[in-house]
Backbone atoms as SQL, in Angstrom:
CREATE TABLE atoms (id INTEGER PRIMARY KEY, chain TEXT, resi INTEGER, resn TEXT, atom TEXT, x REAL, y REAL, z REAL);
INSERT INTO atoms VALUES
  (1, 'A', 1, 'MET', 'N', 125.159, -93.268, 72.438),
  (2, 'A', 1, 'MET', 'CA', 124.406, -94.092, 71.529),
  (3, 'A', 1, 'MET', 'C', 122.925, -93.800, 71.732),
  (4, 'A', 2, 'ALA', 'N', 122.195, -93.788, 70.626),
  (5, 'A', 2, 'ALA', 'CA', 120.761, -93.531, 70.701),
  (6, 'A', 2, 'ALA', 'C', 120.011, -94.597, 69.914),
  (7, 'A', 3, 'PHE', 'N', 118.893, -95.026, 70.485),
  (8, 'A', 3, 'PHE', 'CA', 117.996, -95.950, 69.806),
  (9, 'A', 3, 'PHE', 'C', 116.781, -95.144, 69.371),
  (10, 'A', 4, 'ILE', 'N', 116.407, -95.284, 68.102),
  (11, 'A', 4, 'ILE', 'CA', 115.394, -94.440, 67.491),
  (12, 'A', 4, 'ILE', 'C', 114.429, -95.311, 66.704),
  (13, 'A', 5, 'THR', 'N', 113.167, -94.945, 66.694),
  (14, 'A', 5, 'THR', 'CA', 112.194, -95.579, 65.810),
  (15, 'A', 5, 'THR', 'C', 111.970, -94.637, 64.642),
  (16, 'A', 6, 'VAL', 'N', 112.200, -95.131, 63.429),
  (17, 'A', 6, 'VAL', 'CA', 111.985, -94.334, 62.222),
  (18, 'A', 6, 'VAL', 'C', 110.827, -94.951, 61.450),
  (19, 'A', 7, 'SER', 'N', 110.136, -94.097, 60.667),
  (20, 'A', 7, 'SER', 'CA', 108.991, -94.622, 59.927),
  (21, 'A', 7, 'SER', 'C', 108.787, -93.856, 58.634),
  (22, 'A', 8, 'ASP', 'N', 108.125, -94.537, 57.704),
  (23, 'A', 8, 'ASP', 'CA', 107.658, -93.936, 56.466),
  (24, 'A', 8, 'ASP', 'C', 106.369, -94.648, 56.090),
  (25, 'A', 9, 'GLU', 'N', 105.914, -94.478, 54.840),
  (26, 'A', 9, 'GLU', 'CA', 104.654, -95.097, 54.444),
  (27, 'A', 9, 'GLU', 'C', 104.666, -96.615, 54.532),
  (28, 'A', 10, 'SER', 'N', 105.866, -97.218, 54.476),
  (29, 'A', 10, 'SER', 'CA', 105.949, -98.673, 54.473),
  (30, 'A', 10, 'SER', 'C', 105.946, -99.277, 55.868),
  (31, 'A', 11, 'GLY', 'N', 106.155, -98.470, 56.910),
  (32, 'A', 11, 'GLY', 'CA', 106.136, -98.990, 58.268),
  (33, 'A', 11, 'GLY', 'C', 107.226, -98.388, 59.136),
  (34, 'A', 12, 'GLU', 'N', 107.481, -99.067, 60.258),
  (35, 'A', 12, 'GLU', 'CA', 108.471, -98.604, 61.226),
  (36, 'A', 12, 'GLU', 'C', 109.679, -99.519, 61.244),
  (37, 'A', 13, 'LEU', 'N', 110.812, -98.952, 61.679),
  (38, 'A', 13, 'LEU', 'CA', 112.058, -99.692, 61.781),
  (39, 'A', 13, 'LEU', 'C', 112.845, -99.111, 62.940),
  (40, 'A', 14, 'GLU', 'N', 113.444, -99.978, 63.734),
  (41, 'A', 14, 'GLU', 'CA', 114.313, -99.511, 64.813),
  (42, 'A', 14, 'GLU', 'C', 115.661, -99.136, 64.206),
  (43, 'A', 15, 'ALA', 'N', 116.249, -98.062, 64.732),
  (44, 'A', 15, 'ALA', 'CA', 117.554, -97.611, 64.260),
  (45, 'A', 15, 'ALA', 'C', 118.440, -97.336, 65.465),
  (46, 'A', 16, 'VAL', 'N', 119.734, -97.419, 65.243),
  (47, 'A', 16, 'VAL', 'CA', 120.694, -97.095, 66.288),
  (48, 'A', 16, 'VAL', 'C', 121.703, -96.106, 65.707),
  (49, 'A', 17, 'ALA', 'N', 122.011, -95.082, 66.500),
  (50, 'A', 17, 'ALA', 'CA', 123.025, -94.102, 66.106),
  (51, 'A', 17, 'ALA', 'C', 124.138, -94.170, 67.148),
  (52, 'A', 18, 'PHE', 'N', 125.334, -94.543, 66.724),
  (53, 'A', 18, 'PHE', 'CA', 126.469, -94.583, 67.634),
  (54, 'A', 18, 'PHE', 'C', 126.868, -93.155, 67.992),
  (55, 'A', 19, 'PRO', 'N', 127.610, -92.971, 69.090),
  (56, 'A', 19, 'PRO', 'CA', 127.876, -91.616, 69.591),
  (57, 'A', 19, 'PRO', 'C', 128.414, -90.626, 68.567),
  (58, 'A', 20, 'SER', 'N', 129.344, -91.031, 67.714),
  (59, 'A', 20, 'SER', 'CA', 129.908, -90.079, 66.739),
  (60, 'A', 20, 'SER', 'C', 128.848, -89.628, 65.730),
  (61, 'A', 21, 'VAL', 'N', 127.992, -90.548, 65.308),
  (62, 'A', 21, 'VAL', 'CA', 126.924, -90.201, 64.365),
  (63, 'A', 21, 'VAL', 'C', 125.871, -89.360, 65.071),
  (64, 'A', 22, 'TYR', 'N', 125.500, -89.750, 66.280),
  (65, 'A', 22, 'TYR', 'CA', 124.468, -89.016, 67.010),
  (66, 'A', 22, 'TYR', 'C', 124.917, -87.582, 67.310),
  (67, 'A', 23, 'ALA', 'N', 126.179, -87.388, 67.613),
  (68, 'A', 23, 'ALA', 'CA', 126.690, -86.045, 67.895),
  (69, 'A', 23, 'ALA', 'C', 126.502, -85.124, 66.683),
  (70, 'A', 24, 'ARG', 'N', 126.683, -85.669, 65.488),
  (71, 'A', 24, 'ARG', 'CA', 126.521, -84.873, 64.263),
  (72, 'A', 24, 'ARG', 'C', 125.066, -84.700, 63.871),
  (73, 'A', 25, 'ALA', 'N', 124.208, -85.654, 64.225),
  (74, 'A', 25, 'ALA', 'CA', 122.848, -85.678, 63.673),
  (75, 'A', 25, 'ALA', 'C', 121.739, -85.456, 64.691),
  (76, 'A', 26, 'ALA', 'N', 122.065, -85.179, 65.937),
  (77, 'A', 26, 'ALA', 'CA', 121.031, -85.091, 66.978),
  (78, 'A', 26, 'ALA', 'C', 119.937, -84.083, 66.619),
  (79, 'A', 27, 'GLY', 'N', 120.308, -82.935, 66.075),
  (80, 'A', 27, 'GLY', 'CA', 119.314, -81.929, 65.727),
  (81, 'A', 27, 'GLY', 'C', 118.379, -82.363, 64.615),
  (82, 'A', 28, 'GLU', 'N', 118.865, -83.218, 63.743),
  (83, 'A', 28, 'GLU', 'CA', 118.039, -83.698, 62.625),
  (84, 'A', 28, 'GLU', 'C', 117.077, -84.799, 63.060),
  (85, 'A', 29, 'LEU', 'N', 117.414, -85.494, 64.133),
  (86, 'A', 29, 'LEU', 'CA', 116.660, -86.684, 64.533),
  (87, 'A', 29, 'LEU', 'C', 115.538, -86.390, 65.522),
  (88, 'A', 30, 'GLU', 'N', 115.003, -85.195, 65.469),
  (89, 'A', 30, 'GLU', 'CA', 113.877, -84.849, 66.323),
  (90, 'A', 30, 'GLU', 'C', 112.585, -85.394, 65.734),
  (91, 'A', 31, 'GLU', 'N', 111.656, -85.742, 66.607),
  (92, 'A', 31, 'GLU', 'CA', 110.387, -86.311, 66.165),
  (93, 'A', 31, 'GLU', 'C', 109.670, -85.367, 65.200),
  (94, 'A', 32, 'GLY', 'N', 109.177, -85.952, 64.098),
  (95, 'A', 32, 'GLY', 'CA', 108.409, -85.199, 63.130),
  (96, 'A', 32, 'GLY', 'C', 109.205, -84.648, 61.970),
  (97, 'A', 33, 'ASN', 'N', 110.540, -84.633, 62.068),
  (98, 'A', 33, 'ASN', 'CA', 111.351, -84.139, 60.958),
  (99, 'A', 33, 'ASN', 'C', 111.338, -85.126, 59.798),
  (100, 'A', 34, 'PHE', 'N', 111.423, -84.583, 58.575),
  (101, 'A', 34, 'PHE', 'CA', 111.589, -85.404, 57.385),
  (102, 'A', 34, 'PHE', 'C', 113.083, -85.501, 57.154),
  (103, 'A', 35, 'VAL', 'N', 113.629, -86.730, 57.248),
  (104, 'A', 35, 'VAL', 'CA', 115.066, -86.923, 57.256),
  (105, 'A', 35, 'VAL', 'C', 115.457, -88.015, 56.273),
  (106, 'A', 36, 'LEU', 'N', 116.555, -87.792, 55.560),
  (107, 'A', 36, 'LEU', 'CA', 117.150, -88.813, 54.705),
  (108, 'A', 36, 'LEU', 'C', 118.188, -89.538, 55.545),
  (109, 'A', 37, 'LEU', 'N', 118.018, -90.846, 55.685),
  (110, 'A', 37, 'LEU', 'CA', 118.924, -91.648, 56.499),
  (111, 'A', 37, 'LEU', 'C', 119.788, -92.529, 55.623),
  (112, 'A', 38, 'ALA', 'N', 121.042, -92.688, 56.008),
  (113, 'A', 38, 'ALA', 'CA', 121.951, -93.604, 55.322),
  (114, 'A', 38, 'ALA', 'C', 122.566, -94.519, 56.368),
  (115, 'A', 39, 'GLY', 'N', 122.696, -95.783, 56.032),
  (116, 'A', 39, 'GLY', 'CA', 123.274, -96.741, 56.968),
  (117, 'A', 39, 'GLY', 'C', 123.179, -98.136, 56.411),
  (118, 'A', 40, 'THR', 'N', 123.338, -99.096, 57.298),
  (119, 'A', 40, 'THR', 'CA', 123.236, -100.500, 56.908),
  (120, 'A', 40, 'THR', 'C', 122.156, -101.169, 57.755),
  (121, 'A', 41, 'VAL', 'N', 121.504, -102.149, 57.181),
  (122, 'A', 41, 'VAL', 'CA', 120.482, -102.895, 57.900),
  (123, 'A', 41, 'VAL', 'C', 121.103, -104.183, 58.403),
  (124, 'A', 42, 'ASP', 'N', 121.023, -104.384, 59.711),
  (125, 'A', 42, 'ASP', 'CA', 121.530, -105.595, 60.366),
  (126, 'A', 42, 'ASP', 'C', 120.371, -106.342, 60.991),
  (127, 'A', 43, 'MET', 'N', 120.572, -107.616, 61.229),
  (128, 'A', 43, 'MET', 'CA', 119.596, -108.410, 61.976),
  (129, 'A', 43, 'MET', 'C', 120.084, -108.494, 63.417),
  (130, 'A', 44, 'ARG', 'N', 119.220, -108.130, 64.360),
  (131, 'A', 44, 'ARG', 'CA', 119.570, -108.185, 65.772),
  (132, 'A', 44, 'ARG', 'C', 118.375, -108.781, 66.505),
  (133, 'A', 45, 'ALA', 'N', 118.606, -109.881, 67.182),
  (134, 'A', 45, 'ALA', 'CA', 117.542, -110.587, 67.917),
  (135, 'A', 45, 'ALA', 'C', 116.362, -110.926, 67.003),
  (136, 'A', 46, 'GLY', 'N', 116.674, -111.303, 65.755),
  (137, 'A', 46, 'GLY', 'CA', 115.633, -111.697, 64.816),
  (138, 'A', 46, 'GLY', 'C', 114.861, -110.549, 64.197),
  (139, 'A', 47, 'ARG', 'N', 115.292, -109.325, 64.435),
  (140, 'A', 47, 'ARG', 'CA', 114.592, -108.153, 63.889),
  (141, 'A', 47, 'ARG', 'C', 115.574, -107.293, 63.112),
  (142, 'A', 48, 'ARG', 'N', 115.042, -106.609, 62.093),
  (143, 'A', 48, 'ARG', 'CA', 115.883, -105.699, 61.321),
  (144, 'A', 48, 'ARG', 'C', 116.148, -104.433, 62.130),
  (145, 'A', 49, 'GLN', 'N', 117.375, -103.922, 61.991),
  (146, 'A', 49, 'GLN', 'CA', 117.746, -102.689, 62.669),
  (147, 'A', 49, 'GLN', 'C', 118.653, -101.885, 61.736),
  (148, 'A', 50, 'LEU', 'N', 118.366, -100.607, 61.613),
  (149, 'A', 50, 'LEU', 'CA', 119.175, -99.721, 60.781),
  (150, 'A', 50, 'LEU', 'C', 120.288, -99.132, 61.636),
  (151, 'A', 51, 'VAL', 'N', 121.533, -99.350, 61.219),
  (152, 'A', 51, 'VAL', 'CA', 122.682, -98.750, 61.888),
  (153, 'A', 51, 'VAL', 'C', 123.028, -97.487, 61.094),
  (154, 'A', 52, 'LEU', 'N', 122.758, -96.335, 61.695),
  (155, 'A', 52, 'LEU', 'CA', 122.898, -95.062, 60.989),
  (156, 'A', 52, 'LEU', 'C', 124.363, -94.673, 60.777),
  (157, 'A', 53, 'ARG', 'N', 124.633, -94.192, 59.581),
  (158, 'A', 53, 'ARG', 'CA', 125.922, -93.574, 59.267),
  (159, 'A', 53, 'ARG', 'C', 125.755, -92.066, 59.107),
  (160, 'A', 54, 'ARG', 'N', 124.550, -91.662, 58.651),
  (161, 'A', 54, 'ARG', 'CA', 124.318, -90.248, 58.356),
  (162, 'A', 54, 'ARG', 'C', 122.826, -89.956, 58.402),
  (163, 'A', 55, 'ALA', 'N', 122.493, -88.732, 58.801),
  (164, 'A', 55, 'ALA', 'CA', 121.114, -88.258, 58.775),
  (165, 'A', 55, 'ALA', 'C', 121.122, -86.813, 58.304),
  (166, 'A', 56, 'GLU', 'N', 120.325, -86.531, 57.288),
  (167, 'A', 56, 'GLU', 'CA', 120.235, -85.172, 56.755),
  (168, 'A', 56, 'GLU', 'C', 118.771, -84.772, 56.671),
  (169, 'A', 57, 'ARG', 'N', 118.465, -83.613, 57.205),
  (170, 'A', 57, 'ARG', 'CA', 117.094, -83.116, 57.097),
  (171, 'A', 57, 'ARG', 'C', 116.810, -82.800, 55.638),
  (172, 'A', 58, 'LEU', 'N', 115.675, -83.242, 55.139),
  (173, 'A', 58, 'LEU', 'CA', 115.311, -82.992, 53.745),
  (174, 'A', 58, 'LEU', 'C', 114.918, -81.538, 53.551),
  (175, 'A', 59, 'PRO', 'N', 115.489, -80.910, 52.554),
  (176, 'A', 59, 'PRO', 'CA', 115.108, -79.516, 52.310),
  (177, 'A', 59, 'PRO', 'C', 113.711, -79.453, 51.696),
  (178, 'A', 60, 'THR', 'N', 113.008, -78.432, 52.058),
  (179, 'A', 60, 'THR', 'CA', 111.695, -78.192, 51.451),
  (180, 'A', 60, 'THR', 'C', 111.657, -76.745, 51.006),
  (181, 'A', 61, 'SER', 'N', 111.065, -76.525, 49.889),
  (182, 'A', 61, 'SER', 'CA', 111.006, -75.152, 49.411),
  (183, 'A', 61, 'SER', 'C', 109.655, -74.506, 49.711),
  (184, 'A', 62, 'ALA', 'N', 108.575, -75.265, 49.659),
  (185, 'A', 62, 'ALA', 'CA', 107.269, -74.667, 49.924),
  (186, 'A', 62, 'ALA', 'C', 106.201, -75.747, 50.100),
  (187, 'A', 63, 'LEU', 'N', 105.142, -75.355, 50.802),
  (188, 'A', 63, 'LEU', 'CA', 103.960, -76.190, 50.975),
  (189, 'A', 63, 'LEU', 'C', 102.842, -75.568, 50.144),
  (190, 'A', 64, 'TYR', 'N', 102.225, -76.381, 49.287),
  (191, 'A', 64, 'TYR', 'CA', 101.126, -75.929, 48.430),
  (192, 'A', 64, 'TYR', 'C', 99.841, -76.618, 48.871),
  (193, 'A', 65, 'ILE', 'N', 98.785, -75.826, 49.037),
  (194, 'A', 65, 'ILE', 'CA', 97.491, -76.357, 49.451),
  (195, 'A', 65, 'ILE', 'C', 96.451, -75.913, 48.433),
  (196, 'A', 66, 'HIS', 'N', 95.742, -76.882, 47.888),
  (197, 'A', 66, 'HIS', 'CA', 94.670, -76.639, 46.919),
  (198, 'A', 66, 'HIS', 'C', 93.391, -76.449, 47.729),
  (199, 'A', 67, 'ALA', 'N', 92.857, -75.226, 47.759),
  (200, 'A', 67, 'ALA', 'CA', 91.695, -74.938, 48.599),
  (201, 'A', 67, 'ALA', 'C', 90.816, -73.880, 47.947),
  (202, 'A', 68, 'SER', 'N', 89.628, -73.772, 48.458),
  (203, 'A', 68, 'SER', 'CA', 88.725, -72.716, 48.014),
  (204, 'A', 68, 'SER', 'C', 88.749, -71.607, 49.053),
  (205, 'A', 69, 'LEU', 'N', 89.014, -70.383, 48.605),
  (206, 'A', 69, 'LEU', 'CA', 89.017, -69.256, 49.535),
  (207, 'A', 69, 'LEU', 'C', 87.615, -68.922, 50.034),
  (208, 'A', 70, 'ALA', 'N', 86.620, -69.509, 49.416),
  (209, 'A', 70, 'ALA', 'CA', 85.244, -69.297, 49.857),
  (210, 'A', 70, 'ALA', 'C', 84.878, -70.206, 51.042),
  (211, 'A', 71, 'ASP', 'N', 85.690, -71.232, 51.308),
  (212, 'A', 71, 'ASP', 'CA', 85.415, -72.182, 52.387),
  (213, 'A', 71, 'ASP', 'C', 85.980, -71.632, 53.699),
  (214, 'A', 72, 'ARG', 'N', 85.248, -70.727, 54.320),
  (215, 'A', 72, 'ARG', 'CA', 85.721, -70.007, 55.512),
  (216, 'A', 72, 'ARG', 'C', 86.028, -70.924, 56.689),
  (217, 'A', 73, 'SER', 'N', 85.237, -71.951, 56.917),
  (218, 'A', 73, 'SER', 'CA', 85.471, -72.821, 58.077),
  (219, 'A', 73, 'SER', 'C', 86.801, -73.571, 57.935),
  (220, 'A', 74, 'ARG', 'N', 87.074, -74.070, 56.734),
  (221, 'A', 74, 'ARG', 'CA', 88.343, -74.771, 56.505),
  (222, 'A', 74, 'ARG', 'C', 89.525, -73.807, 56.599),
  (223, 'A', 75, 'LEU', 'N', 89.355, -72.605, 56.086),
  (224, 'A', 75, 'LEU', 'CA', 90.430, -71.615, 56.156),
  (225, 'A', 75, 'LEU', 'C', 90.703, -71.193, 57.596),
  (226, 'A', 76, 'SER', 'N', 89.680, -71.111, 58.413),
  (227, 'A', 76, 'SER', 'CA', 89.874, -70.800, 59.839),
  (228, 'A', 76, 'SER', 'C', 90.659, -71.908, 60.529),
  (229, 'A', 77, 'ALA', 'N', 90.315, -73.152, 60.223),
  (230, 'A', 77, 'ALA', 'CA', 91.049, -74.290, 60.793),
  (231, 'A', 77, 'ALA', 'C', 92.494, -74.288, 60.302),
  (232, 'A', 78, 'LEU', 'N', 92.690, -73.944, 59.026),
  (233, 'A', 78, 'LEU', 'CA', 94.041, -73.869, 58.472),
  (234, 'A', 78, 'LEU', 'C', 94.854, -72.797, 59.190),
  (235, 'A', 79, 'LYS', 'N', 94.267, -71.657, 59.418),
  (236, 'A', 79, 'LYS', 'CA', 94.979, -70.564, 60.098),
  (237, 'A', 79, 'LYS', 'C', 95.472, -71.023, 61.470),
  (238, 'A', 80, 'LEU', 'N', 94.632, -71.714, 62.210),
  (239, 'A', 80, 'LEU', 'CA', 95.030, -72.222, 63.525),
  (240, 'A', 80, 'LEU', 'C', 96.191, -73.198, 63.418),
  (241, 'A', 81, 'LEU', 'N', 96.120, -74.100, 62.444),
  (242, 'A', 81, 'LEU', 'CA', 97.211, -75.059, 62.240),
  (243, 'A', 81, 'LEU', 'C', 98.523, -74.360, 61.913),
  (244, 'A', 82, 'LEU', 'N', 98.461, -73.383, 61.027),
  (245, 'A', 82, 'LEU', 'CA', 99.676, -72.670, 60.635),
  (246, 'A', 82, 'LEU', 'C', 100.272, -71.919, 61.821),
  (247, 'A', 83, 'GLU', 'N', 99.426, -71.362, 62.665),
  (248, 'A', 83, 'GLU', 'CA', 99.915, -70.653, 63.850),
  (249, 'A', 83, 'GLU', 'C', 100.528, -71.611, 64.868),
  (250, 'A', 84, 'GLN', 'N', 100.028, -72.835, 64.925),
  (251, 'A', 84, 'GLN', 'CA', 100.546, -73.827, 65.874),
  (252, 'A', 84, 'GLN', 'C', 101.861, -74.457, 65.393),
  (253, 'A', 85, 'HIS', 'N', 102.137, -74.385, 64.096),
  (254, 'A', 85, 'HIS', 'CA', 103.316, -75.044, 63.520),
  (255, 'A', 85, 'HIS', 'C', 104.214, -74.027, 62.818),
  (256, 'A', 86, 'ARG', 'N', 104.473, -72.920, 63.458),
  (257, 'A', 86, 'ARG', 'CA', 105.258, -71.847, 62.840),
  (258, 'A', 86, 'ARG', 'C', 106.662, -72.304, 62.489),
  (259, 'A', 87, 'GLY', 'N', 107.128, -71.798, 61.341),
  (260, 'A', 87, 'GLY', 'CA', 108.472, -72.124, 60.880),
  (261, 'A', 87, 'GLY', 'C', 108.812, -71.282, 59.667),
  (262, 'A', 88, 'SER', 'N', 109.759, -71.766, 58.873),
  (263, 'A', 88, 'SER', 'CA', 110.253, -70.959, 57.753),
  (264, 'A', 88, 'SER', 'C', 109.813, -71.441, 56.367),
  (265, 'A', 89, 'THR', 'N', 109.085, -72.545, 56.282),
  (266, 'A', 89, 'THR', 'CA', 108.637, -73.042, 54.978),
  (267, 'A', 89, 'THR', 'C', 107.439, -72.215, 54.504),
  (268, 'A', 90, 'PRO', 'N', 107.570, -71.574, 53.343),
  (269, 'A', 90, 'PRO', 'CA', 106.450, -70.765, 52.838),
  (270, 'A', 90, 'PRO', 'C', 105.239, -71.632, 52.479),
  (271, 'A', 91, 'VAL', 'N', 104.073, -71.021, 52.607),
  (272, 'A', 91, 'VAL', 'CA', 102.818, -71.715, 52.304),
  (273, 'A', 91, 'VAL', 'C', 102.102, -70.963, 51.182),
  (274, 'A', 92, 'TYR', 'N', 101.651, -71.734, 50.184),
  (275, 'A', 92, 'TYR', 'CA', 100.895, -71.184, 49.060),
  (276, 'A', 92, 'TYR', 'C', 99.519, -71.832, 49.038),
  (277, 'A', 93, 'LEU', 'N', 98.511, -71.019, 48.764),
  (278, 'A', 93, 'LEU', 'CA', 97.153, -71.534, 48.566),
  (279, 'A', 93, 'LEU', 'C', 96.798, -71.379, 47.101),
  (280, 'A', 94, 'TYR', 'N', 96.329, -72.469, 46.510),
  (281, 'A', 94, 'TYR', 'CA', 95.797, -72.402, 45.148),
  (282, 'A', 94, 'TYR', 'C', 94.288, -72.302, 45.282),
  (283, 'A', 95, 'ASP', 'N', 93.752, -71.170, 44.896),
  (284, 'A', 95, 'ASP', 'CA', 92.306, -70.956, 44.963),
  (285, 'A', 95, 'ASP', 'C', 91.661, -71.573, 43.729),
  (286, 'A', 96, 'GLU', 'N', 90.941, -72.670, 43.962),
  (287, 'A', 96, 'GLU', 'CA', 90.354, -73.415, 42.845),
  (288, 'A', 96, 'GLU', 'C', 89.243, -72.636, 42.148),
  (289, 'A', 97, 'THR', 'N', 88.563, -71.735, 42.859),
  (290, 'A', 97, 'THR', 'CA', 87.478, -70.987, 42.209),
  (291, 'A', 97, 'THR', 'C', 88.022, -69.885, 41.310),
  (292, 'A', 98, 'LYS', 'N', 89.095, -69.231, 41.729),
  (293, 'A', 98, 'LYS', 'CA', 89.685, -68.144, 40.940),
  (294, 'A', 98, 'LYS', 'C', 90.857, -68.606, 40.076),
  (295, 'A', 99, 'ARG', 'N', 91.268, -69.850, 40.282),
  (296, 'A', 99, 'ARG', 'CA', 92.429, -70.401, 39.570),
  (297, 'A', 99, 'ARG', 'C', 93.649, -69.494, 39.718),
  (298, 'A', 100, 'SER', 'N', 93.926, -69.150, 40.977),
  (299, 'A', 100, 'SER', 'CA', 95.071, -68.287, 41.249),
  (300, 'A', 100, 'SER', 'C', 95.866, -68.829, 42.429),
  (301, 'A', 101, 'LEU', 'N', 97.152, -68.514, 42.436),
  (302, 'A', 101, 'LEU', 'CA', 98.057, -68.958, 43.484),
  (303, 'A', 101, 'LEU', 'C', 98.370, -67.771, 44.380),
  (304, 'A', 102, 'LEU', 'N', 98.203, -67.965, 45.680),
  (305, 'A', 102, 'LEU', 'CA', 98.406, -66.910, 46.654),
  (306, 'A', 102, 'LEU', 'C', 99.467, -67.355, 47.644),
  (307, 'A', 103, 'ARG', 'N', 100.561, -66.579, 47.754),
  (308, 'A', 103, 'ARG', 'CA', 101.558, -66.872, 48.778),
  (309, 'A', 103, 'ARG', 'C', 101.120, -66.190, 50.065),
  (310, 'A', 104, 'LEU', 'N', 101.030, -66.982, 51.144),
  (311, 'A', 104, 'LEU', 'CA', 100.637, -66.419, 52.420),
  (312, 'A', 104, 'LEU', 'C', 101.779, -65.596, 53.008),
  (313, 'A', 105, 'PRO', 'N', 101.464, -64.602, 53.843),
  (314, 'A', 105, 'PRO', 'CA', 102.516, -63.799, 54.471),
  (315, 'A', 105, 'PRO', 'C', 103.503, -64.671, 55.260),
  (316, 'A', 106, 'GLU', 'N', 104.720, -64.180, 55.433),
  (317, 'A', 106, 'GLU', 'CA', 105.777, -64.944, 56.111),
  (318, 'A', 106, 'GLU', 'C', 105.362, -65.422, 57.489),
  (319, 'A', 107, 'ARG', 'N', 104.528, -64.671, 58.189),
  (320, 'A', 107, 'ARG', 'CA', 104.117, -65.074, 59.544),
  (321, 'A', 107, 'ARG', 'C', 103.353, -66.403, 59.546),
  (322, 'A', 108, 'TYR', 'N', 102.895, -66.843, 58.354),
  (323, 'A', 108, 'TYR', 'CA', 102.207, -68.122, 58.244),
  (324, 'A', 108, 'TYR', 'C', 103.102, -69.233, 57.700),
  (325, 'A', 109, 'GLY', 'N', 104.417, -68.986, 57.642),
  (326, 'A', 109, 'GLY', 'CA', 105.346, -70.049, 57.283),
  (327, 'A', 109, 'GLY', 'C', 105.287, -71.148, 58.333),
  (328, 'A', 110, 'VAL', 'N', 105.596, -72.380, 57.933),
  (329, 'A', 110, 'VAL', 'CA', 105.440, -73.513, 58.845),
  (330, 'A', 110, 'VAL', 'C', 106.742, -74.291, 59.031),
  (331, 'A', 111, 'ALA', 'N', 106.790, -75.000, 60.140),
  (332, 'A', 111, 'ALA', 'CA', 107.795, -76.032, 60.362),
  (333, 'A', 111, 'ALA', 'C', 107.157, -77.295, 59.795),
  (334, 'A', 112, 'LEU', 'N', 107.695, -77.777, 58.721),
  (335, 'A', 112, 'LEU', 'CA', 107.083, -78.892, 58.007),
  (336, 'A', 112, 'LEU', 'C', 107.415, -80.201, 58.714),
  (337, 'A', 113, 'THR', 'N', 106.467, -80.700, 59.495),
  (338, 'A', 113, 'THR', 'CA', 106.651, -81.924, 60.272),
  (339, 'A', 113, 'THR', 'C', 105.547, -82.914, 59.959),
  (340, 'A', 114, 'ALA', 'N', 105.782, -84.153, 60.313),
  (341, 'A', 114, 'ALA', 'CA', 104.780, -85.196, 60.075),
  (342, 'A', 114, 'ALA', 'C', 103.452, -84.891, 60.774),
  (343, 'A', 115, 'PRO', 'N', 103.450, -84.426, 62.035),
  (344, 'A', 115, 'PRO', 'CA', 102.151, -84.120, 62.650),
  (345, 'A', 115, 'PRO', 'C', 101.371, -83.045, 61.889),
  (346, 'A', 116, 'LEU', 'N', 102.051, -82.019, 61.385),
  (347, 'A', 116, 'LEU', 'CA', 101.356, -80.993, 60.606),
  (348, 'A', 116, 'LEU', 'C', 100.767, -81.597, 59.336),
  (349, 'A', 117, 'ILE', 'N', 101.558, -82.384, 58.620),
  (350, 'A', 117, 'ILE', 'CA', 101.076, -83.003, 57.380),
  (351, 'A', 117, 'ILE', 'C', 99.855, -83.877, 57.671),
  (352, 'A', 118, 'ASP', 'N', 99.901, -84.643, 58.755),
  (353, 'A', 118, 'ASP', 'CA', 98.756, -85.492, 59.118),
  (354, 'A', 118, 'ASP', 'C', 97.503, -84.655, 59.340),
  (355, 'A', 119, 'GLU', 'N', 97.653, -83.525, 60.031),
  (356, 'A', 119, 'GLU', 'CA', 96.494, -82.669, 60.298),
  (357, 'A', 119, 'GLU', 'C', 95.977, -82.014, 59.013),
  (358, 'A', 120, 'LEU', 'N', 96.885, -81.630, 58.121),
  (359, 'A', 120, 'LEU', 'CA', 96.470, -81.043, 56.848),
  (360, 'A', 120, 'LEU', 'C', 95.764, -82.064, 55.965),
  (361, 'A', 121, 'ILE', 'N', 96.245, -83.301, 55.979),
  (362, 'A', 121, 'ILE', 'CA', 95.578, -84.362, 55.215),
  (363, 'A', 121, 'ILE', 'C', 94.166, -84.581, 55.751),
  (364, 'A', 122, 'ALA', 'N', 94.025, -84.577, 57.073),
  (365, 'A', 122, 'ALA', 'CA', 92.691, -84.745, 57.664),
  (366, 'A', 122, 'ALA', 'C', 91.766, -83.590, 57.266),
  (367, 'A', 123, 'LEU', 'N', 92.312, -82.395, 57.134),
  (368, 'A', 123, 'LEU', 'CA', 91.512, -81.217, 56.815),
  (369, 'A', 123, 'LEU', 'C', 91.186, -81.098, 55.325),
  (370, 'A', 124, 'PHE', 'N', 92.184, -81.371, 54.456),
  (371, 'A', 124, 'PHE', 'CA', 92.012, -81.135, 53.021),
  (372, 'A', 124, 'PHE', 'C', 92.034, -82.401, 52.162),
  (373, 'A', 125, 'GLY', 'N', 92.651, -83.473, 52.661),
  (374, 'A', 125, 'GLY', 'CA', 92.859, -84.672, 51.850),
  (375, 'A', 125, 'GLY', 'C', 94.246, -84.649, 51.236),
  (376, 'A', 126, 'ALA', 'N', 94.840, -85.807, 51.081),
  (377, 'A', 126, 'ALA', 'CA', 96.222, -85.911, 50.594),
  (378, 'A', 126, 'ALA', 'C', 96.406, -85.357, 49.187),
  (379, 'A', 127, 'ARG', 'N', 95.415, -85.483, 48.341),
  (380, 'A', 127, 'ARG', 'CA', 95.539, -85.028, 46.947),
  (381, 'A', 127, 'ARG', 'C', 95.560, -83.510, 46.813),
  (382, 'A', 128, 'ARG', 'N', 95.236, -82.810, 47.884),
  (383, 'A', 128, 'ARG', 'CA', 95.194, -81.346, 47.839),
  (384, 'A', 128, 'ARG', 'C', 96.420, -80.706, 48.458),
  (385, 'A', 129, 'LEU', 'N', 97.439, -81.508, 48.753),
  (386, 'A', 129, 'LEU', 'CA', 98.674, -81.005, 49.345),
  (387, 'A', 129, 'LEU', 'C', 99.866, -81.388, 48.494),
  (388, 'A', 130, 'ALA', 'N', 100.853, -80.514, 48.465),
  (389, 'A', 130, 'ALA', 'CA', 102.113, -80.829, 47.775),
  (390, 'A', 130, 'ALA', 'C', 103.237, -80.098, 48.482),
  (391, 'A', 131, 'VAL', 'N', 104.368, -80.775, 48.598),
  (392, 'A', 131, 'VAL', 'CA', 105.583, -80.155, 49.100),
  (393, 'A', 131, 'VAL', 'C', 106.570, -80.203, 47.958),
  (394, 'A', 132, 'LYS', 'N', 107.019, -79.031, 47.541),
  (395, 'A', 132, 'LYS', 'CA', 107.937, -78.961, 46.400),
  (396, 'A', 132, 'LYS', 'C', 109.121, -78.100, 46.760);
């Protein structure tokens, strides 16, 4: 059995995964993963708790970043972030000055996690990012 804290934009919630569910979903329930959870909400000790039935990692096809290729300092910071969060999700840059879309080489693919998204929002702003 595992006790887990899950969160989204609305807040945090404690969850419990019984052994059979945890055995199937342990790889999906790593910190920072974007996961679709299914279960029931119970009240335990006066607090809501999600009893998990299923957890599936959400598929992502690509990360899109609206940026200016002329902004060298931001692009340098982006390069460091991409190198620190390597994975298989392709990254595209939309160059606002040239109005063109550039797919970055595979070596700059990312593991799309909440910490990476938080750092990208701090660097570019939420309106300049999209996951599709």
